[in-house]
C-alpha positions in Angstrom: -47.5 11.5 -39.4 -45.1 14.9 -39.6 -44.9 15.2 -35.9 -43.4 11.5 -35.7 -40.5 12.5 -37.9 -40.0 15.5 -36.0 -39.8 13.1 -32.6 -37.4 11.1 -34.2 -35.0 14.1 -35.4 -35.4 15.6 -31.6 -34.2 12.1 -30.3 -31.2 11.7 -32.6 -30.4 15.2 -32.3 -30.4 14.7 -28.0 -28.4 11.4 -28.8 -26.0 13.1 -31.0 -25.5 16.1 -28.3 -25.1 13.9 -25.4 -22.5 11.3 -27.2 -20.3 14.4 -28.8 -20.4 15.6 -24.8 -19.0 12.4 -23.5 -16.1 12.1 -26.4 -15.1 15.7 -25.3 -14.8 14.5 -21.7 -11.0 13.8 -20.2 -11.6 10.5 -21.1 -8.2 10.6 -23.4 -6.1 12.6 -21.2 -3.3 10.3 -19.9 -0.8 13.7 -19.1 -0.8 12.6 -15.3 1.9 9.5 -17.1 4.6 12.7 -17.9 3.6 14.2 -14.4 4.2 10.9 -12.7 7.7 10.3 -14.2 8.7 14.2 -13.5 7.5 13.5 -9.9 9.6 10.1 -9.9 12.8 11.8 -11.2 12.4 15.4 -9.0 13.5 12.9 -5.9 16.8 11.7 -7.4 18.6 15.0 -6.8 16.8 16.1 -3.7 18.4 12.7 -2.1 21.6 12.7 -3.6 22.0 16.3 -2.2 20.8 15.5 1.2 23.5 12.5 0.8 26.5 15.2 -0.3 25.4 17.3 2.9 26.0 14.3 5.2 28.6 13.5 3.5 30.6 17.0 3.7 29.6 17.5 7.3 31.4 13.9 8.1 33.9 14.7 5.4 33.4 11.0 4.4 32.7 10.6 0.6 32.0 7.1 1.0 28.1 8.2 2.4 27.3 9.8 -0.8 28.8 6.6 -3.1 27.5 4.1 -0.9 24.1 6.0 -0.6 24.1 6.8 -4.5 24.2 3.0 -5.4 21.5 1.8 -2.8 19.2 4.9 -4.4 19.9 3.7 -7.9 18.9 0.0 -6.7 15.4 1.2 -5.4 15.2 3.8 -8.9 15.9 0.9 -10.6 13.1 -1.7 -8.8 10.6 1.6 -9.6 11.6 2.2 -13.4 11.1 -1.7 -14.3 7.9 -1.8 -12.3 6.6 1.9 -14.0 7.6 0.2 -17.5 5.6 -2.8 -16.8 2.5 -0.9 -15.6 2.2 1.2 -18.7 2.3 -2.3 -20.7 0.2 -4.2 -18.3 -2.2 -1.2 -17.9 -2.4 -0.5 -22.0 -2.8 -4.7 -22.5 -5.7 -4.5 -19.7 -8.1 -2.1 -22.1 -6.7 -3.9 -25.4 -7.7 -7.3 -24.4 -10.1 -7.4 -22.4 -13.4 -6.7 -22.3 -14.7 -3.6 -20.1 -15.7 -5.2 -17.0 -12.6 -7.5 -17.3 -10.6 -4.5 -18.0 -11.3 -2.5 -14.7 -10.5 -5.4 -12.5 -7.2 -6.1 -14.1 -6.1 -2.1 -14.0 -7.6 -2.2 -10.4 -4.7 -5.3 -9.9 -2.0 -3.5 -11.5 -2.5 -0.3 -10.2 -2.8 -1.8 -6.5 1.0 -3.2 -7.3 2.0 -0.2 -8.5 0.9 1.8 -5.4 3.1 -0.8 -3.2 6.2 -0.2 -5.2 5.8 3.7 -4.8 5.3 3.0 -1.2 8.1 1.1 -0.7 10.4 3.9 -2.8 8.6 7.0 -0.5 9.2 5.2 2.5 13.0 4.5 1.6 13.9 8.1 0.2 12.1 9.3 3.5 13.8 7.5 5.9 16.9 8.3 4.2 16.3 11.9 4.3 14.4 12.7 7.2 15.8 14.6 9.8 17.1 12.0 12.0 17.5 9.7 9.6 21.5 10.5 10.4 22.7 12.8 13.2 23.9 15.8 12.6 22.5 16.8 9.4 19.1 19.5 9.8 16.2 19.6 8.2 13.5 17.2 6.0 13.6 17.0 2.8 10.5 17.4 1.5 9.5 15.5 -1.6 6.3 16.2 -4.2 5.8 12.4 -3.9 2.5 11.2 -2.6 1.8 7.6 -3.6 -1.9 7.8 -2.8 -2.2 10.5 -4.6 -0.5 9.2 -7.8 -2.3 6.0 -7.6 -6.1 7.4 -7.4 -4.9 9.9 -10.9 -3.8 7.0 -12.3 -6.7 5.2 -11.9 -8.9 7.8 -12.6 -7.2 8.3 -15.7 -6.8 4.9 -17.4 -10.5 4.5 -16.3 -11.4 7.0 -18.3 -9.0 6.1 -21.5 -10.5 2.4 -20.8 -14.5 4.4 -21.9 -12.3 6.2 -24.5 -11.1 3.4 -26.2 -14.3 2.0 -26.2 -15.5 4.6 -28.6 -12.4 4.0 -31.0 -11.7 1.5 -33.8 -9.2 -1.2 -33.1 -6.4 0.4 -35.1 -6.9 4.0 -33.3 -7.1 2.2 -29.9 -3.9 0.5 -30.7 -2.6 4.2 -31.5 -4.0 5.8 -28.5 -2.8 3.3 -25.9 0.6 2.9 -27.8 1.3 6.3 -26.9 1.5 5.3 -23.1 4.8 3.5 -24.1 6.4 6.2 -25.7 9.9 7.5 -25.0 8.2 10.9 -23.2 6.8 8.5 -20.4 9.7 6.3 -19.7 11.9 7.0 -16.6 15.2 8.9 -17.4 17.6 6.2 -16.5 19.3 6.3 -13.0 23.0 7.2 -14.0 22.0 10.3 -15.7 20.1 11.7 -13.3 22.8 10.8 -10.3 25.4 13.3 -12.1 
């Protein structure tokens, strides 16, 4: 009789240890949101610096004025998609079973990735060495859409697993933090000064 009790205690201990290890996994780490935000925002001053160099070389201030306006439109598209993405990903996890949540998240990540690619193509073409004759050097950006999308997918899949182990209120609070002002893109007008 005592052997069976010991076996049950050992099995419970093993179960608790493995569950505890799983809970300490990087499941609840959504710091990639702040990192992505920083990478997006860092592109704006670099593009404006490039436009200013062209403007100075050509002696035409309209180049930087028109370039800033065009960049603002592209940044605005990305800004609204970034907001929608974070909200949609939160809703995918809150409102679906785990399997449906993953399909939902894959869909929204693909859409964000495409928006990132469009933005990256725009800023790369604008600042490329031959984008405007007479201005030397390529502007290097720390903005790689595929890498960022992959890291975001991994973080949200881990968040989905973590949310599955939380109570409803904890889950809403945890996922609601993704919509905080800390993860919101700085308005273009502030970055473009």
